[in-house]
N, C-alpha and C positions, 0 to 999 in steps of 0.2 A: 383694973376696969377703965381708968382714964387712958391708959396706953392703947387699949382696944378701941375706945371711942375715937382717939386721935388717928389710929390706923384706918378705921372705917371711914372717917371723915376724909382722909387723904385719898382713899380709893374712890369714894363718891365724887370728890372734886376732880380727880384725874379723869374719871369716866365722863363727867359733864364737859370738861374742857376738850377732851378728845372728840366728843360728839359734835360740839360746836365747830371745832376745826374741820372735821370731816364734812359737816354740812356745808360750810362755806366753800371748801375745796371742790366738793362734788357739784355744787350749784353754780360754780363759776365756769360753766361749760356752755357750748352752743345748744340752743333749744329751738323748739318748734314755734315760730313766730305767729302771734295773733294780736288782733285788736278787739278789745271788749266793746261790743256794739250797745249792749244794754245789760246792766247788773240788776237782777231781781233779788228778792230777800234770800232765796235759797239756791239760786242757780244763775248762770251767766249765759248770754248769747255772744258768741265770738265769731270773728271772721279770720280764718287761718289762711296764710299765704300758700301759694303753690310750692310744693317741696318734693324732694327725692328721698326714697326710703329703701333700705334693704329689708327683705321680707322672707318669711318661711311659713308654709302651711303646715298645720299640726293636726294629727288624726284624733283629737280629743277636744271636748268642750269643758273639761275639768280644769279650773284655773291653775291649781298647783302643778298638775302634770304638764300642762301646756306651757306654763311659765318656765319650768325647769328645762324642758326640752328645747323651747324656743331660745332661751337665753344661752344655753350651751352651744347651740348652732350659730346664732348671730354673734354672740360674744367671741366664739372661736374665730369667726371670720375677721372681726375687727382687730383681734389680738394677734393676727398673723397667719391664720389658716387660709391663705390665698396664694395665688401663683407667684406674686411678688414678695411674699412674706412681709408685707407692709403692715405696720401698726396704724390703725385708723382711730382717731379720737372718739371717745364715748360722747354721746349726746343725750338730751333729755326732751321729753319723757320716752319711756318704752311703751309702745302701744300694742294692744291685743284685741282683736275683734271678738265679739261675743256671739258666736254662731256654733252650729253643730260641730264644725271643724274650724278651729280657731286659726287665725293668722297673726303672727307676731311681727312687729316692724320696729326698726331702728332708724331714726332720722340720719341722713347722710350729711356730713359737714359740707358747707357751701362751696368749699374749694374744689369739690369733685363734681363730675357729671357722669352720666351713664357710660360715656365713652372712655373716661380715664380712670374709673374705679377698677381696682385689681380684681381679676376673676376669682370667684370663690372656689375652694377645693370641694366644698359640698355642692353637688349639682342641684339640690333642692332650694338653694338660696336664689332669690330673684331680686331685680331692681324695679321699683314701681314709682312712677311719677304721679303724684296726687295733685289735682287742680286746686285753685282757690275754692274754699267752701265755707258755708255757715254751719256752726256747731253750737249745740246747747250742752253745757257742762255742769255737773253737780260734784262737789268736792267732799271727800271724807278722809279722816286720818287713820293712823294705826296701820295694821297689816291687812292687805286685801285678802279676801276669801270668797268662796262661792256664795256664801250666805250674805256677806256684806254687799257684794256686787249685785246680787239679785234684789236686795232691799233698795239700794240706791238707784238701780235701773227702774224699778217700779215707781219710786218716789219721783224721779225725773219725768217719767211718762205722765204721771198724774199732774205734775206741775205744768207741763206743756199743754195738756188738755185743758186745764183750768184757765190758762192764759191764751187759749185759742191759737197755739203755735203748732203747725203741722210738721211732722218729721218723717224720715224715710224708713225708720225701723232698723237702720244699720247702726248698732250700738258697739262701742269699744270701751275698754278700760285703759286708763293711762296711769303709769307708775313713775314717780319722780325720784325715788330714793334707791341707792344701792343696798344690798342685803345687810351690810355692816352698820347702817344707820338705824338706831333704835328710837331716836327722838325726832320730832318735827317731821314725821312722815306725811306725805301728801299723795293722795290717789284721786282719780276722777273717773266717773262714768260719763261718756259723751255720746251724742247721737247727731248725725247729720240732719240738717233741716231741709225742708222741701223748697222754701222760698228765701229770698234775700230780705232780711229786715233792715230798716233804715232808722 
């Protein structure tokens, strides 16, 4: 019995150490830069800088299906499915619009421009430049799902209405963790605001 407990303790410890290592490794990457303009009890208002993204439109609003299809396409592009067979660094977070037909986006590392990015083999992948914008964001942990996303979207809408903050209705979900991370997972539902808050 003692041997079994020792073995189980070793497995658990190895798992925890590996998760901490993976978390630190995967979060030491380039991310979508923003400034927190105001932190409320349950959400934040942020100003995001203008940035370049790779994107692909998906013919479904189901999060699981769209996430799988989108990651396969955009992940394939940055892992070498482009005319130069060039590996492009992964960035964070992965963004997906919450519409009838979703759009998934990967942030492009700053060393690239639209002109010097390698051409995708997949003709459906596009490069999109997003301007500086104001965003409201609400955070949740665990694994994202249609139900969780709907709950936090409604929660964010109610919080914005309560605080008299007008938004555009353009919601997205952000995922910060690769699939092999089971601990410390971070997701956010965000929406673009109509006005600049100071």
